C-alpha positions as CSV (number, residue, x, y, z in Angstrom):
1,M,42.6,130.3,168.7
2,Q,46.0,130.9,167.0
3,A,48.3,128.2,167.9
4,T,52.0,127.5,167.5
5,T,53.0,124.2,166.1
6,A,53.9,121.4,168.4
7,S,57.6,120.7,168.5
8,V,59.8,117.7,168.9
9,P,61.6,117.9,172.1
10,G,65.2,118.7,171.8
11,P,68.1,119.0,174.2
12,P,67.4,120.8,177.4
13,A,69.5,124.0,176.4
14,A,67.7,124.2,173.1
15,D,64.4,123.7,174.7
16,W,65.1,126.4,177.4
17,A,66.4,128.8,174.9
18,A,63.2,128.5,172.7
19,S,60.7,128.7,175.6
20,G,61.3,132.2,176.6
21,V,62.0,131.3,180.1
22,V,65.8,132.1,179.8
23,A,64.9,135.6,178.8
24,L,62.9,135.9,182.1
25,S,65.5,134.5,184.4
26,G,68.3,136.6,186.0
27,R,68.8,140.1,187.3
28,P,67.3,142.8,185.1
29,D,70.9,144.4,184.8
30,G,72.6,141.1,184.5
31,P,72.7,138.1,182.1
32,A,69.9,135.9,181.1
33,L,70.3,132.7,182.9
34,V,69.8,129.1,182.0
35,P,67.8,127.4,184.8
36,P,68.8,123.9,186.1
37,G,67.0,120.6,184.9
38,H,64.9,120.1,182.0
39,A,61.4,121.5,182.7
40,A,61.2,123.1,179.1
41,T,61.8,119.7,177.6
42,R,59.3,118.1,179.9
43,A,56.7,120.7,178.9
44,R,57.4,119.9,175.1
45,E,57.1,116.2,175.9
46,L,53.7,116.8,177.6
47,S,52.2,118.8,174.8
48,S,53.5,116.2,172.2
49,T,51.7,113.5,174.4
50,L,48.3,115.6,174.4
51,A,48.6,116.1,170.7
52,A,49.0,112.3,170.1
53,V,46.2,111.4,172.3
54,S,43.6,113.9,171.3
55,A,41.1,113.2,168.7
56,Q,41.2,116.9,167.9
57,A,44.3,118.9,166.8
58,I,46.0,120.4,169.6
59,A,48.9,122.4,168.1
60,V,50.6,124.0,171.2
61,D,54.2,124.1,172.2
62,G,54.4,123.2,175.8
63,A,57.8,125.0,176.2
64,Q,56.4,128.1,175.0
65,L,53.4,127.8,177.2
66,L,55.7,128.3,180.2
67,G,56.3,132.1,179.1
68,E,53.0,133.1,177.5
69,R,51.6,135.0,180.4
70,A,54.8,137.0,180.6
71,A,54.4,137.7,176.9
72,L,50.9,138.9,177.2
73,M,51.5,141.1,180.3
74,D,55.0,142.4,179.0
75,L,56.7,141.0,182.0
76,R,60.6,141.1,182.4
77,R,63.1,139.3,184.5
78,R,63.5,140.9,187.9
79,G,66.1,138.7,189.7
80,T,65.1,138.2,193.4
81,V,61.7,139.6,192.6
82,S,59.3,137.4,190.7
83,A,58.3,138.6,187.1
84,G,54.9,139.2,188.4
85,G,56.0,141.1,191.3
86,H,54.2,139.3,194.1
87,C,57.0,136.9,195.4
88,R,60.6,137.6,196.5
89,L,63.7,135.7,197.3
90,L,65.0,136.7,200.7
91,P,68.2,135.7,202.5
92,S,67.4,133.7,205.7
93,A,69.5,132.6,208.6
94,D,70.5,129.3,206.8
95,G,70.1,130.1,203.2
96,W,67.3,131.6,201.0
97,A,63.6,131.6,201.2
98,A,60.7,132.5,198.8
99,V,57.7,134.5,200.2
100,S,54.6,135.4,198.3
101,C,52.4,138.4,199.2
102,A,49.8,138.2,196.5
103,R,46.3,138.0,198.1
104,P,44.6,141.0,199.8
105,D,44.7,139.4,203.2
106,D,48.4,138.3,203.0
107,P,49.8,141.4,204.7
108,L,47.7,140.6,207.8
109,L,48.8,137.0,207.7
110,L,52.4,137.7,207.2
111,G,52.2,140.1,210.1
112,A,50.9,137.4,212.2
113,L,53.7,135.2,210.9
114,I,56.5,137.6,212.0
115,G,54.5,138.8,215.1
116,D,54.3,142.4,214.0
117,D,52.0,144.7,212.1
118,L,53.0,145.2,208.4
119,D,52.7,148.2,206.1
120,A,50.2,146.9,203.7
121,A,51.6,149.1,201.0
122,D,55.2,147.9,201.5
123,P,55.5,144.8,203.8
124,W,58.8,143.7,202.4
125,P,61.4,145.5,204.6
126,A,59.9,144.0,207.8
127,L,59.4,140.6,206.2
128,A,63.1,140.6,205.0
129,D,64.3,141.5,208.5
130,W,62.4,138.7,210.1
131,V,63.4,136.0,207.4
132,R,67.0,137.0,207.7
133,A,66.9,136.3,211.4
134,H,65.2,132.9,211.2
135,R,65.8,129.5,209.7
136,G,64.0,128.1,206.7
137,D,62.2,125.4,208.8
138,D,60.9,128.2,211.1
139,L,59.4,129.9,208.2
140,L,57.9,126.8,206.7
141,E,56.3,125.7,210.0
142,R,54.6,129.2,210.6
143,A,53.6,129.5,206.9
144,E,51.9,126.1,207.0
145,L,50.0,127.0,210.3
146,L,48.8,130.4,208.9
147,G,48.1,129.4,205.4
148,V,50.9,131.7,203.9
149,A,52.7,130.8,200.6
150,A,56.4,130.8,201.8
151,G,59.2,128.1,202.3
152,P,62.9,127.8,202.2
153,V,64.8,127.4,198.9
154,R,66.2,124.0,198.9
155,P,66.8,121.1,196.5
156,A,63.7,119.0,196.8
157,A,63.9,115.4,197.6
158,P,63.9,113.2,194.4
159,A,60.3,113.1,193.2
160,R,58.3,111.3,190.6
161,C,54.9,112.4,189.2
162,P,52.0,110.0,188.6
163,A,52.4,108.1,185.4
164,P,49.5,108.3,182.8
165,L,47.5,105.2,182.3
166,T,45.5,104.1,179.2
167,P,45.2,107.0,176.7
168,R,41.6,108.0,175.9
169,S,39.6,110.7,174.0
170,V,38.0,113.2,176.1
171,E,35.8,114.6,173.1
172,G,32.3,115.3,174.6
173,L,33.2,114.6,178.2
174,L,32.0,117.0,180.9
175,V,34.8,118.8,182.7
176,V,33.8,120.6,186.0
177,D,36.5,123.1,186.8
178,F,36.7,124.4,190.4
179,S,40.1,125.7,190.0
180,A,41.5,129.1,189.8
181,L,44.5,131.3,188.6
182,W,46.8,129.3,186.2
183,A,47.5,125.6,186.7
184,G,44.0,124.2,186.9
185,P,42.5,126.5,184.3
186,L,45.3,125.6,181.9
187,C,44.5,121.9,182.4
188,A,40.9,122.6,181.7
189,H,41.8,124.8,178.7
190,L,43.9,122.1,177.2
191,L,41.0,119.5,177.7
192,G,38.6,121.9,176.0
193,L,41.0,122.2,173.0
194,A,40.8,118.4,173.0
195,G,37.0,118.5,172.6
196,A,35.7,118.4,176.2
197,R,32.9,120.4,177.5
198,V,34.3,122.7,180.2
199,V,32.0,124.3,183.0
200,K,33.8,126.6,185.2
201,V,32.4,126.9,188.6
202,E,32.9,129.8,191.1
203,T,31.0,130.9,194.3
204,P,29.8,134.3,195.0
205,A,32.3,134.8,197.8
206,R,35.3,133.5,196.0
207,P,35.4,134.3,192.2
208,D,38.6,133.3,190.3
209,G,41.2,135.8,191.4
210,A,42.6,135.7,187.8
211,R,39.6,137.8,186.7
212,R,41.4,140.7,188.3
213,G,44.5,140.2,186.3
214,S,45.2,140.4,182.5
215,P,41.9,140.2,180.7
216,Q,43.7,138.8,177.6
217,F,45.3,136.0,179.6
218,Y,42.1,135.1,181.4
219,A,40.4,135.1,178.0
220,L,43.1,132.8,176.5
221,L,42.4,130.2,179.1
222,H,38.6,130.5,179.5
223,H,37.3,131.5,176.1
224,G,34.6,128.8,175.0
225,H,34.1,127.7,178.8
226,E,30.7,128.0,180.4
227,S,30.6,129.9,183.7
228,V,28.5,128.8,186.6
229,V,28.2,130.5,190.1
230,L,26.5,128.6,192.8
231,D,26.3,129.5,196.5
232,P,27.4,126.7,198.7
233,T,25.9,128.5,201.8
234,D,22.4,128.0,200.4
235,S,21.0,124.5,200.6
236,T,19.8,124.6,197.0
237,G,23.1,125.8,195.9
238,R,24.9,123.0,197.6
239,S,22.6,120.6,196.0
240,A,23.2,121.9,192.7
241,L,27.0,121.9,193.3
242,R,26.7,118.2,194.2
243,A,24.5,117.4,191.2
244,L,27.0,119.1,189.0
245,V,29.8,116.9,190.3
246,D,27.7,113.9,189.9
247,A,27.3,114.7,186.2
248,A,31.0,115.3,185.6
249,D,33.3,113.0,183.9
250,I,36.3,115.0,185.1
251,V,36.6,117.3,188.1
252,I,39.4,119.7,188.5
253,E,40.2,121.1,191.9
254,A,43.2,123.2,192.9
255,S,42.7,123.8,196.7
256,R,43.2,121.7,199.7
257,P,40.8,118.9,199.9
258,R,38.9,120.3,202.9
259,A,37.5,123.2,200.8
260,L,35.2,121.0,198.6
261,A,34.6,118.6,201.4
262,G,33.2,121.6,203.3
263,F,30.6,121.9,200.6
264,G,29.5,118.2,201.0
265,I,31.5,117.1,197.8
266,D,33.1,113.8,198.2
267,A,36.1,113.3,195.8
268,E,36.2,109.5,196.7
269,A,32.6,108.9,196.0
270,A,32.9,110.7,192.5
271,V,35.9,108.4,191.9
272,G,33.9,105.4,193.0
273,R,31.3,106.0,190.3
274,G,33.9,106.2,187.6
275,A,35.0,110.0,187.4
276,C,38.4,111.3,186.9
277,W,39.3,113.6,189.9
278,V,42.3,116.0,189.2
279,S,43.5,117.4,192.5
280,I,46.3,120.0,192.3
281,T,47.9,121.2,195.5
282,A,51.1,122.8,196.6
283,A,52.5,119.6,198.1
284,G,50.0,116.9,197.9
285,R,46.5,116.2,199.4
286,A,48.0,115.0,202.7
287,S,49.9,118.4,203.2
288,N,48.4,121.5,204.6
289,R,50.9,123.7,202.7
290,I,49.6,126.2,200.2
291,G,51.7,128.0,197.4
292,F,51.6,129.7,194.1
293,G,53.7,129.2,191.0
294,D,56.7,131.3,191.9
295,D,57.3,130.4,195.6
296,I,56.6,126.6,194.8
297,A,59.2,126.5,192.1
298,A,61.8,128.3,194.1
299,A,61.3,126.3,197.2
300,A,61.5,123.1,195.2
301,G,65.0,124.3,193.9
302,L,64.1,125.6,190.6
303,V,66.1,128.8,190.7
304,A,68.8,130.2,188.5
305,F,72.1,131.3,190.2
306,D,74.3,134.1,189.1
307,T,77.8,132.5,189.0
308,H,79.5,135.7,190.0
309,S,77.5,136.7,193.0
310,G,75.9,133.4,193.9
311,T,72.6,135.1,194.2
312,P,69.4,133.2,193.2
313,A,66.9,134.5,190.7
314,F,63.4,133.5,189.8
315,V,63.0,131.2,186.9
316,G,60.5,132.4,184.3
317,D,57.0,133.5,185.4
318,A,55.3,131.4,188.1
319,I,56.7,128.3,186.1
320,A,55.1,125.7,188.5
321,D,51.7,126.7,187.2
322,P,52.1,126.0,183.5
323,L,54.2,122.9,184.1
324,T,51.6,121.4,186.5
325,G,48.6,122.4,184.2
326,L,50.4,120.5,181.3
327,T,51.0,117.6,183.7
328,A,47.4,117.5,184.9
329,A,46.1,117.6,181.4
330,V,48.1,114.6,180.3
331,L,46.9,112.6,183.2
332,A,43.3,113.6,182.7
333,V,43.4,112.2,179.2
334,S,44.3,108.8,180.6
335,A,42.3,106.5,182.6
336,P,42.2,102.8,184.0
337,A,41.6,100.4,181.2
338,D,38.7,98.8,183.1
339,G,36.7,101.9,183.2
340,R,37.2,102.7,186.9
341,G,37.6,106.2,188.2
342,V,40.9,107.7,189.3
343,L,42.1,110.4,191.6
344,W,45.2,112.1,190.4
345,D,47.0,113.6,193.5
346,I,49.3,116.1,191.8
347,S,51.7,117.9,193.9
348,M,53.2,121.0,192.3
349,T,56.3,120.6,194.3
350,D,56.8,117.2,193.0
351,V,56.1,118.2,189.5
352,V,59.0,120.9,189.6
353,A,61.3,118.5,191.5
354,S,60.9,115.8,189.1
355,T,62.4,118.0,186.3
356,L,65.7,118.8,188.3
357,T,69.0,117.2,187.6
358,A,72.4,117.7,188.7
359,D,73.6,118.3,185.1
360,P,75.9,121.3,184.5
361,V,74.0,124.5,183.6
362,P,75.4,126.1,180.4
363,P,76.4,129.7,180.4
364,T,75.0,132.5,178.3
365,S,76.7,135.3,176.2
366,R,75.6,138.4,174.6
367,R,76.3,139.6,171.1
368,G,74.6,142.8,170.3
369,D,71.1,142.9,171.7
370,T,70.8,139.0,171.6
371,W,71.7,136.5,174.4
372,F,72.9,133.1,173.4
373,V,73.0,129.8,175.3
374,E,76.5,128.3,175.0
375,S,75.8,124.7,174.2
376,A,77.9,121.7,173.1
377,D,76.3,122.1,169.7
378,G,77.2,125.9,169.5
379,P,75.4,129.1,170.5
380,I,71.7,129.0,170.6
381,P,69.8,132.4,170.4
382,V,67.5,133.0,173.4
383,A,64.0,133.6,172.3
384,K,61.6,136.1,173.9
385,P,58.3,134.9,175.5
386,V,55.5,134.4,172.9
387,S,51.8,133.9,173.3
388,R,48.9,132.7,171.5
389,K,46.0,135.1,171.1
390,P,42.5,134.6,172.4
391,I,39.8,134.6,169.7
392,G,37.2,135.9,172.0
393,P,36.3,137.0,175.6
394,A,35.7,134.7,178.5
395,A,32.1,134.4,179.8
396,D,31.1,136.8,182.6
397,S,31.0,135.1,185.9
398,G,27.8,133.1,186.2
399,A,26.5,133.9,182.8
400,D,25.7,130.4,182.0
401,T,24.4,129.1,185.3
402,A,20.7,128.5,184.4
403,R,21.5,127.1,181.0
404,V,24.1,124.7,182.1
405,L,22.0,123.4,185.0
406,E,18.9,123.0,182.8
407,S,20.9,121.2,180.3
408,L,22.0,118.7,182.9
409,R,18.4,118.4,184.4
410,I,19.7,120.1,187.7
411,P,17.0,122.3,189.4
412,V,18.1,125.9,189.2
413,P,18.4,127.6,192.7
């Protein structure tokens, strides 16, 4: 895996400029915008922590991880449309709201939310009309009820992320990864770089949706991981799932707790026997809210504002995902000093909110084809997003099921 060199964190303006996120923030026909807060600096700090703790060399720049999917997929800033195209910022009766329409069944669910049928090919006009006539709280209440990724754009309440415990090596530990898309898989990827054995688990009915996206990006996060597919509707499949969890040193999930509990998997029991359980959710394990990287970040208040029009714009590309993945990895490479297990309840909303500040946001200027951040230390050129390159493909879904189970002495269904 080609890797960038881990960098020493700098001032927020410099870290934002170097991350590629500024180039992805703003209208396509307007200036590149500096986001509020210090998420890029936080990302660099997290990657530096991983490098210091790991027994193996992890030379990644956390700030640059924020934009690497955009680099691989050649995404551009699109203002009130997310870089990936699946989320929009819409004016509401009392402000702005972020609404995602990314899953195949989202048009049906969003139609239920607004009480009308939506055109699956273009649901946005009807959605925009409904959001414009309703308050953000109304949207949030209905979104939580229906399992839709949407919410009002408001500065989040002050938040703190869980603090890491005693650093530890994860070399040789077994990571069982139930997560999908970006945040959880990035956590698993970083643990794999640190020397852990990573087993990705999918079910026949719900493969990782990221497999339908960029093959390069999927390979970047999953190359070298073993792929297991088990059917929880079958008794032998459920038994194998539970046995796999029992064998794990670290478990990663990125869904509401009831999903794995419905398969007979008990997070508290795993923690009780000494495992590390990494739980990534939109707003914490006690919340029913769901969300994706773009809508979570925007709803938490991480949006860039055009100073002339006052219109918000998305920051980067699904930035809550890589920021959460880095956070989760740093927590997973720590543990109670007495060897007890730990459950990390990681709210993506809190991860984002904890990076926001009331500090002034520096302006940008353009000289030729290059944008610059105007900082107190002088103009800083805005870098384009960059990405590492995968050195090989990801395993086909389920390719390693029999071999992994046999290696752990688990009966193969």
